[in-house]
N, C-alpha and C positions, 0 to 999 in steps of 0.2 A: 733381326734388326737390319741386316744388310739388304734383305729382300724388300723391306718396307722402303728403305732409302732408295734403292734401285728403282722401284716402282714409282716413287715420287719424282725422281729425275726423269724417267721416261715419260710420265704423264705431263710434266711441265714442258718438256720438249714438244710434245704433240700439241698442246694448247698454244704454244708459241708459234708453231708452224702454221696453225690455222687462223692466225690473225687476218682480219680483212684489210684489203688495200684501202687507204684513206680516200674518201671521195673528194673531188675538187669542189671546194665551196666557192660561193661568190667572192669572198675575201681573197681566196687564192687566185681566182681569175683576175681580180682587180690588180693584184701584185704582178701577175704575169703580163697583163696588158700594159701596166705602167712601166715595165722593164723594156717595152718596145722591142720585143723579141722578133727578129726576122724569121722567116720560114726556115725551119731547121731541117726539113726533109731534104735529103741529098747532100747534106754537109757531112763529110766524114768526121768521125770522132777523132780526137787527139790531133786535129789539123790546125793550121794557123787560123782558119775561119772560126773554129770553136775554142780559140785561145789555148790550144793544146790540152783541152780537157774533154771529158766525156760530154755528150750533149746534155745530160741531166745536170752535170756539174756546171757547165757553161750557163744553163738557164738559171740555176741557183745563184751563181755569181752575178749575173746581169740583174736579176731581181733584187739582190742585196744592194748593188750599186745604186739602183734607182729608188728603192723604197726604204733601205736600211733594215729590211726584214728578211731573215733567212727562211727559205722554203725547206721543208724536209726533203730528203731524197725521194721518198715515196710520192710526195706532192709534185715534185719536178718530173718524175717519170710519168705520172698520170697526166700532167699537163701536156707533155710531149705526145703521149698517146692520143689525147683529145685533139691535138693539133693535126696529127696524121689522119685521124678519122674525119675531121672537118674537111681536109684537103681531098680525101677520097670521095666524100659525099658531093663536094662541089664539082669534082671531075666527072662524076656519074650523071650530073644534071644536064 
């Protein structure tokens, strides 16, 4: 019985670890755009400019202030990554 329980616990951990990162949907982009988020690249985390929060937390808070809708942490991280990718692409043009 212990072996079965142990195997179930291990397998559930493996499946949890392999969950896909949420994709930014048009709705999430609209919430981020409505939050009027300034360019976050170069802003240190936990500084006055980020309201003493992580960049992901600062984005989540700003989005909530403007839309009344909380983004998940994963959505916030993905939105910040998308912002960085967009700035790199524009710099390469």
